[in-house]
Every structure is written in structure tokens, then in C-alpha cells.
N, C-alpha and C positions, 0 to 999 in steps of 0.2 A: 874742273879745278880741283888746285893741292890744297887739301887738309892740313893745316900747322899741329904737329905735335904737341898734345897738353904738355906743360911745364909743370912738372910737380912742387918746383921752386916760387909758383906763383902766387900770389895774397892771395886769390882763391881758394886755395887749398891751407887747411891746419893741418899743424902734426899735434897725434892727440898725445898725452900726457905719459910720459913712463911710470908702471905702476911696479911697485917697489915691496917684495912681499918681506915682513918682518917678522920676525919671533913675538907671539903677546906678551905682553911685559906684566908681570902680578902685583903694577900701580904700588910700585915701594912695600907691597906685605913681606915679609921674610918668611924664607919656607915654612912651611909645618915640620916640627922638631919628630927623629926619629922617638919611638917609645921604648923604656927599657923593662924586662918583664927585673920587681920586686924578687922574684923568687929564686932564676939564673942567673939574671943578667945580660942575657941573651937582647942582641939590637930588632924591635922588628917595623917594618914600614909600619910612618904615622894613621894608617888605615889599618891597619891590625887591629884583631877585637882579645887573640886568644895567641898569646904564645908561640910558635911551631914549634919548639922543643921542648916541654913540661907541659903545656896546656893551660895553664892559670891566666886569669882573666889581668890584663893590662891596663894598665894606666887613663883615663880619660882624660886628654889633651886639653881639652878647653874646660878642666878643672885645675888646670897647673895654674899655683901662684894667684890661687884666688880665696880667699875666706867663705868659706861653707856655713848657712847657717843651720844650725844643730838643731831647729825648730822644722822649717821646709825644705833644708836641704837645696837651697836658693844659692848658686855662685856670687859670688858679688865682688868688687874689686878690692885691692890690698888697700886699700887708704878706706875705707868704712868701716865704719863703727857701727852701725844698724842695720840689718837685712831689710832691702828698697819692697820686698814682696810683703813680711807680716811684722817688720819694726823691730824683732826683737836681738840681744846684742848680741855683735858677732864674734867669734876668737880674734888671738889675736896672731895665734898659730896660719901659715899660708896651708893650703892645700898642696898635697905632693900628686893627687890625681887618683891616689891610690884608697880612697874614700869612701867607693862602692864596689870597693872590693873584700869580703866578707873570706876569714880566714876560720875556718873552722875548727873545734878544738877535737882535738883526735883522744885516742882512749886510752891512754897510759897517763896523760895530762888530765883528764879527766878522774882517772881512778885515780893518782897524788892527791889530786883535790877531795875527789871521797872521804882518802883517808886520815889525813888533816882533819879537816866535819867530823870525824867518828873520833877521832880522839879528843875534839873540844868536847863532844856531846858528852863520851864517855864521863869528861871530870864534872860538866854540868848534871848527868844524872846521878853524881855517886852522892853529889852535895847538895842536891833535893834529897835522894833518899836516904842521908843518916837519921833523919825521925824512924821512921819506918826499919831501916837495922838496927839502932838501938830498941825497937820495941821487940825485935824480933833475936834478940840473942839474949833479950832478958825471958824473952821464953821458953828459948833451948837451954838456959843454964837452971831452968825450976826440971827436977828431975822427976816430978808425976806427970811431965809434959812427954819427958820422953820411956817412961814408963809406957804410957797408953798406948805408941810406937810399938815398942818392943811388945808387949802382950797381945796387942788389937793386928799389926803390920800395916794399919790404915793410918794416914796422916790427919789431924783432926783438922778443922775449919779454919784454924787462926792460921795455920801455915798456906792454906789455898786463899786465901784474903789476906795474905801477906802478898802473895806472888801477885793476884789482878791487882793491887794498887801498887805494885813495883812496875806492871808491864803498862798500866794505866799512864806512873808517871813517864818512864820511860817514853811512849808514842809521843803522850802529848807534848814533851817539852821538843821532841825531833818532830813533829806537822807543823810546829809552831816555827820552832828558828828558820825551817826552809819556805815557810808561808812567807814570814815577814822578810826576810831575808832576799829573797825573790823578788819578793811583789813590792818592798820598797828599793832596794837599790842594784836590784837586777845580778846579783852573785852572793852567795855565800863567805867564809872570812876564808876555806879552802880555795874557791875561788877568784877572790879577791887577792890571793898571794900566789896564785900563779897567772894572774891577769887574764881573767876568761869570765864572762858575762852570758846571761840567759835573756832570749831573747823573742820575741816572736821570726817568725820569715820573714818580716816585713822591718825587722831591725828595729821595732817599735815594743815602747816597755810592756814587761807583762806584770797586768792587775793580780791583787790579793786571790782575785776570785779564779785565776786561772793558775795562781802561785801555788794555794790549796790543792786543786786538784794535779797539780802536777807530784808534789810530794805524800797524797795517796796512794798514786800510780806508782810509787816507788816499790811500794808492798807487794805490788803484783809478782817483781824480780825475786823477789823472796819465794812465791809460792815456785815459779819456774829454777832455782836452783841458783839464780843467779847469771844461767845463760841467756837471757834479753840484755845484760848488757854489754854482751859480744854482738851484737847489734851495729854497736857504735863503731865497732873497728870496720864492718865491710859495708857500710848502707851510704850512702853517696854525702850527703851532710851529717856525719856523725850524730847520726838522732839513735838514742837509747827507745824501749816500747814506750817508758813516762814521755817521752819526748814529743812521738809521733800523738800520745795520746790529748796530750795537750796542747800538742801544735806551739811547738818550743824547739828552740836551736841554742847551742852553746859555742859562743863566739871566743877568737881573741883580740884584744885591748890590745891600745899601745900605752 
């Protein structure tokens, strides 16, 4: 018997649907923008964390045009007035994505702030010491006082009492000034002038006790002839000896 060839066009066989491959769509979402370095202006891919040219940390795209809560650092919608997480009022300024980037204050900026504070403290110390200075001038105007020094070659007890009183006033004013200024505002007059702030490494506020310890640690620099201040120029986070002791950093603020 002769077999009939199978007809491909018969209704018994069905054609398979043609599969067309197409590139995946983004679902209507706009591509993630590139990151621009705030230090050198170079453009980096959206996935980059650090600038390929200068190494500074790049802005966080997830924080762009958001309102960042000052209490819990949670990003909120631009129209939000209160933080959805902790309920604190939100700032009016939108985030630029650089809020988590810490800019440490360098040696020369901190030296300039220190000089401004030194001038201010000198004026305050002089004003507080006026009664003691008047008493001292009254004593040295007495010829018997000068004759006793000339005859014995030894300064009397009054002289050393005045010196101790003057030093006590000077150091007390300095310690109180640095402790209160750093503990309450995070900055002294000199640091506020240059827009610097003293904070903990996690950028939280410095307590009064920590500010007191930092103020006392200042005097260790005197025993080291100020060489410990040079640590600021060479350490990674621009920290001096007193910063390491008190576990603080000095950052730039806007």
C-alpha cells in the first residue's frame, strides 16, 4: 500500500507562536542619576561610593531632594512637615545628598579659631583680674616692699599669693569657657566664626562632662610644647591629642 505524505498544512498540526525577545523595561522609572563630587566636580556612576579622582565620599542619591530629620536622620518626602518616624519638625531645606559626608576641620582653620578664642580669653581674664592688679600695684608702690626684696633677694609671700590667684582666675575662666561653649553649643566663639563644630564621631552632641574632659586635656599640649597640636595636620580625622582623649572630632558646618 502506498502511504500518503503528511501534509504540514493540515489542521492536525498547529504552528508554535513566534517568541520575540525584547529588552527589559524600567517600568516607567527614570534612570538613576549620576553622582557629582562636591569637592572636584567629577561625575561618577550612580553605583559609585567614592570619587574616582579625589577619593571623597559621594552624595547619597537616596537622600536627594528629601527632608532629613535632624533627630533620627530619616529621609522624608519633600512636602512632609514632621518626621514620620520620630515626629520631630523637619527643616525647610531639601537634602543635597551630602548630609552623611563629614568634612573635618584642618590644622590651620583650628589654629585660627584658637587664636580668636585666645584673644577673647585674654580680654576676659584682664577684666576679671583688675582688682588683683590694683592691689598688686599698690603693694609695689610701697618702698618697704621693694626694700625687702632688695635686701633679702626673696619675693615676699604677697607676691606668690598674687601669682597663684592670677593663675587660678586665668585657668578657671578658660576651663569654664571651653566647657560651657562646647557642651551647650558645640562651638566656641572662634569655631563659630569659622563655622566649625565639636561633636562625637557619630556626629552627636558633646556633653558637659565630655567638654570638661576635653578642656582639661588641652593643658597636656602645654607639657608637650604644643607638639600634640601638630597631630591634627597628620591624622586621618584631623584629631589632636585632646580629641582622642575626649573622643571628639571637629567638623565643618554650612
